[in-house]
N, C-alpha and C positions, 0 to 999 in steps of 0.2 A: 945443485942444478935447480932450475926454475922454469916455469912456462914462459916461453919467448913469444914476442909478437908475431914472428914468422910462422908460428904454428896455428894461428887463429885466422880463419878465412871468413868472408862475408858474401853470402849468396842470396840474391833476391829472387823470390818466386821460383826457387829451385832450378833456375836456368841461367842466370846472369851472375858471373863472378865480378864483384865490384872491384875495379882496379885502381891503382895509384892511391889507395887509402893511406892516410897518415894517422888518423884516429877513427875509432868506430866502436860504439857500444852504448849501453843504457846508463852508464855511470851508476849513481846510487838511486835505488828505487824509493819512490815516495808512497808509502802505504799509510793512509789516514788511520790514526788510532785514537780511541776514546776510552779513557780509563773510567771505570764505573765504581762509584762509591755508594754507601748507604748509611742511613742513620743508625746509630747504635753499634757501629762496627769500627774498630780502630784500624782496620786494614782495608785496602781496596778489594772489591769483589772480583774484578777481572778486567781484561782489555778487549774491546771490540774493534776488529779491523774492518775497514771498508774497502771498496774497489780500489786497487792500486792505480797510481798515476805514473806512467813510465814515459820518459823522454829519451829518445835514441838519436844519437848524433853520428853523422858520417861526414868526415872531412877528407876531400879527395883532391889530388892534383891532376886528375883526368880532364883533358880539354876536348874530348870527343863528346858526342851526344848520347853515349851509352847510359848514363845515369838518368837523363831526361826520358829516354825511351823506356827504361825500367819503371819510372814513376808514373808514366802515362799509359803503360802497357801497349806501346806501339813498337813496331819493328824499327831497328836502328836505321833502316833504309827509308823511313818516312821523310816526307819533305819538310815537315815542321812539327814542333812540339809545343803546344799551348799549355802552359803550366796550370791554367784554370781547369784542365781536364785530368789533373793528377788523381790517382785512385789508391785505395789501400794497398799496402805492400806487406808481403809475408817474407820475413828475413830468417835465414838459418845461418848459424855460424859453426861450421865443422871445426873441431879441434884436432890437429895432427899430433902424433905422439912425440915428435921432435926429430931434428936433423940426424941424430945419432941412432935412431931406432932402426930395427931391421927393415921395417916398411915405413919410411918417413912420410909418405904421401897418403897412407891408408888411414882414414879417420874412423874412430870407433866411439868417440864422445862428441856431443854437440849441444848447442843451445838453439831453441826455436822461439821466435818472437812473432806471433801472428798478428795480423790486422793493425799495422802501423799506418797512421795517416800523416802525410806531409803537412807540417805546420809552418815551416820557413825554409826557403831556398835562397842562399846568399852566394853571390859571386864577388870575389875580391881580386883586384889586379893592382900590382905595384910595379914601380920602375925596376927595382932590383930584387923583388920577391917573386917566388913562383906563383903563377896564377892558380887560384884554388876556388873550389866551390864546397859549400857546407850545406847539408840537408839536415834539418831538425824534424824528427818524426815523433808522434805521440801515440801511446797505446796503453794497455792495461794488463798484459800477460807476458810472462817469460817462463820458459820451461828448460831446466838443465836436465838433459836426457842422457841416460846410460847407453845410448845407441846413436845412430845417425838420423838426423832430421831430414824429412822429405816434404815437398809440396807437390801434390798431384793435381793437375789441371785438366779440365774437360769442357768442351763446348757442345757436346753431343745432345745435351738435354736429358731429362729423366721424367718419366710419368709419375703421377701421384702414387705413393706407396712403392715407387721404384727404388732400385738399389745401385750402388757403385762399390765395387770391390777395390780396395787399395792394391796397387800394383807398382812395383819398382819399374823404372824406365827400361824398356826392352833393349836387349843387346849390350847392356852395360853391367848389370848385376846378375850374378849366377844364381843367387838364392831367391827363387820366385815364391817360395812358401815360408819366408822368414817371419818371425813374430813381429807384430805391429800394434801400435796403440795410437788412436786418433786423438789429436789435441784441439783441432778447430775445423769447422766446416763453414765455408763462405760461398755466397751466391751473388754474383755481380759485385756491388759495393757494400753488401750487407753480410753480417755474421749471423749464422743461424744459431738458435738456442737449443742446446742439447735437451732431449726429452720432449720438447715442445715441437721443434721443427724437424728433428731427426733423431734416430737412435742408432746404436752400433751393436752389432752382434759379432761374435767370434766363433771360430771352429773349435771343436773339442771342449767346449765349455770353459775356456780360459781366455783371459784378456790378452794373452801373449801369442795368439795365433793370428792368421790372416783376418783382417777386420773388414766387415761389410757395413757400409753406411746406408741406412734406410731413410728415404726422404718422405716426409708427410705430404708435402705439396709438390705439384709438378714444376719443373724448371724448363722453360722453353729452350729449344735448340738455338745456339748462338750466344747464350748467356754463359759467362765463364763460371764454372764450379771449381773451387779450390779446397783440397783436403790436406791439412797439415798433420803429419803423423811422424812417429819415429820408430825405428826398427833396429834389430841387432845385425842387419845386413850391412857390412862395411862398404865404404865408398872411397874411391881414389881421386885425389885432386893433384894431378901431376903439375909440377911447377911450370912446365912449358905452356900451360893454358893461358898464361899471361901474354898479352899482345906484345910482339917484339917492338923495340923502339923505332925500327925502320918503318913500321906501319903507324904507330902511335907514339909521339914523343913522350919522354919521361916526364917532362914539364916544360912550360914556356914562361918567358918573362916579358917585360914591357916592350922590348925592341920588336917583338912579334905580335903586338897588340895595337889596333888602330881604333880611334873613337870618331864617329861621325855624328854630327848634329845638324838636323834639317834635311836628311836624306842620305841614303847609302849609295856609294858609287861602286857597283860590282866590277866595273872594268878596271878600276884601280890604276888608271893611267896617270903617271906623274904630270903635274901641272894642271890636271882637270879636277883635282880633288877639292873642290871649293867648299865642301861641307866637312872635310876632315879637319878636326881640331889638332893644332900643334901645341907644343909645350905641356902636354898632359903628363902628370907625375903619378897619378893613381886614379882608379875608378872603382866604384862598387855599385852593385845592383841587388836589391833585396825584394823578394816576393814573400809575403806573409799572410796568414789567415788566422782567424780565431776559431779553433776547433770546438764544435758543440757536440759532446758525446751524448748518446742515447742509452739510457738504462731502464730496467724494468723490474717489477717484482719477480721473485723466484729465480733470478739469474745473477750469478756472481760476476759476470763479465758484461761489457757493453755489447748491445746487439747492433749498434750502428754508430757512425760519427760522420759529421759533415761540417760545412762552413758556408758562410754567406759570401760577401764580396771580398776578393783579395785586395791587398794593399801593396803597391809597388812604389819604391822610393830608392834613393841612392845619392851619389854625389860624384863629381869629377873635380880633381885637384889640378890646378894650373900653376905654372911658373912663367908668367908673361915675359916676353922679350923686352917689351916697351909699353908705355901707356896706350899708344895708338892701337896696338894689337889687342890689348885687354879690353879697351872700350868698344872695339868692333865686336868682340864676343858678347859683351853686355848688351849692345844694341840688338844683336841677333836673338839673344835670350829673352829680351823684352819686346821685341817686335818693332822697335823704333828704327825707322829708315833714314831719318834726317840726322846727319852727323852733327848738326848744330843744336840739336835738342838735348835738354838735360835728361838724364836717366834716373828715374825714381824707383822706389822699392815696391810699388803697387802694380807694376805691369809684369806679365809673364806670358809669353807667346807659347802656343802649342807646337811642339817640335818633335820630330822623330829622333830617337836616340839609338845608335847602333854601336855595340862593342864587338869588334871583329878579331878573332883569334886565328893566327896564321901558323902553319907548320914550318919550323925553322929549317927543315930539310929541303923543302921545295917551294915554299912560299904559298902553297895552296891553303885556302880557307878551311879551317877545321870546324868552326862554330861561329855563329853570329847571334848575339843576344839583342833582341829588338824590343824597344818600348815605343809604341806608336804615338803616344800623346804625353810626352814629358813636358813639365813646366818647371823651369829653373827659378830658384829664388835669388834675387839680387844679393850678392854676398857682402859681408863686411871684410875688413882686412886688419891685420895686426903685424906690422913690420917689427923686426928685432935687429938689434945691432949685430954686425958681422954676419948677417944672413940675408940671402936673397928672398924677395917676397914670394910667398906661395899663397894662393887663394883657393878656398873651397867653394865649389858651385853645387849646392844641393838641389835635388829635383824630386818631384812627385809625379805620378801618373794620374791623369783624370779618371780613367776607367779601371785601373788596376790590372791591365793586360800586360803579360810578358810572354813573348813567343821566342823560342830558340830554333834557329835554322842550322842545318848541317853544312851550309855553304852560303 
């Protein structure tokens, strides 16, 4: 017997079960190490370890906006998800005991990875491949817990020297006084420093009783407070929590994906789709930032992380029907309106780019990925014998803006 992938779940901010995951996890941890030597000694003195650098990857076939809502902390019913507003994510991965266990959905072990910052979000679409999105996150902490990990959130605020008592969600867990241990405390987009910004006390003089977090500074009402902790109180993740395919497709492929350049046609009326590109074979859109971590004396963990301007780029692959069709797309990409004018490599018009994902069941729009100011690079070409010509059209965004719409 061995641990199977079906036993490991991924839950963001203790409320959203990440669906359609294909891979997910931190892989191998990068812990900087420095071996110390000294004169007059044939052996090394010891090894100094620095703050870990952890990369967490989530690869999903989900074509809803659930993952974007999780990363931006917006409701799934929001009208738009601007990726520049992504915020730190607390991930917990409950481990189920196995399908043959007496209680196969009751988790008793878990891993908590607090304060993960999105570093790259990639969308990949192929003609015969399942549409997928991959999120790369960066952090510095991972806790393998002999209990269940929880993330408690509050926006009620707290006064200076005020307290918050850890509490399992009401109506779900019967053990309201189970032992708990606090792993991280975050306010807004910042992680608080233990001892400096908060302290933890427990009942009965032991760190395995109900934990109370004491805040040094006041937190205004409306600012989200998150406490990551683990407990011996079990938690059930019944398999039926996964959205049924009738509501959310298992996956979609190229036949249910449309690419618009120069403006999106929401009416989708056949014959009026002047900006919809045909002969598309694949498309990808990447949003990435350079994470800048914040560290301080007296703290083993980062107290913050942020980034400057995002970068958005990608490409659209075409298999043109004929030269006239291909040259028409080149004129659109370069802004040349005269069909008798030569198309050079130094021109690039600012164009809206939209990748629209449709539900195979009813044709309704599931998600629209929107780049407001894409500039295409005039492509090269490399024909090969016994193969039809395929051309890659790379693009970059002027502003680095990428917005995802649910319809």
